[in-house]
N, C-alpha and C positions, 0 to 999 in steps of 0.2 A: 518504256522502262523495261529493262532486262529482268527476268525472274530471279529472285534471290533464294527461293526454296524450290526443291523438287521432291517428288516422292522418294522416300528412302529405299535404297537397294538392299532389302532384307532377304536373307536366305529362308528356306522353307521352315526351319525350326523357329526363327524369330517371327515370321509371319504368323505361325501357330500361336505364339505367345500373345501377340496382339489380338488375334481372333478370340483366344480364350478370355482375355480381359474384356473384350467387347461383349461376349456372351454373359460374363459375370455382371457387367454393369448395365447391360441392355441399351448400349449406345454404339455409335459408330466412332471409331478412332482412326485418325490419319497419321501415318508415320512420315514425317518430313525431315529432310536434311538440308543444311545450308549449301548453296552453290558457292558462296563467298564466305571467307572466315568470319566468325563472330568476333566482335571487339573484346579485348581483354579489359575488364572493368574493375575498378576498385569496389569495395563493399559499399561505400557511400554512393557511388554512381548506380549500382544495382538497386539500392534502396530508393533512390530518386526515381528510377524507372518504374519500380514496383508501385511507388506512391502514385505516379501519373497513370499507370495501368488501372489502378483501383479507382481513381477519379474519373477516368474516361471510359471505364469498363471495356477495355480492349487488351490485346496482347501486343507488346512492343518488343521488337528485336533490334539489337544494336550490332551493326556490321563494321568490320575494320575498314577504315577509310583508305581509298587508293591514292588520296592526295598526299603528296610528299611535302 
């Protein structure tokens, strides 16, 4: 399976912002960006995804389908 996320290409200023937040929270934060475009979803679809995320205790990401 091809990767769908990669480490974000942040400039030094924005890396500093992430590092500052890490220090404030005492945790590690990863900055990721989509390799493929995210799907454009309705509010209802987003709610359904969030409900399933809560139920499964995972993070779900919806990508635009390449199927025509």
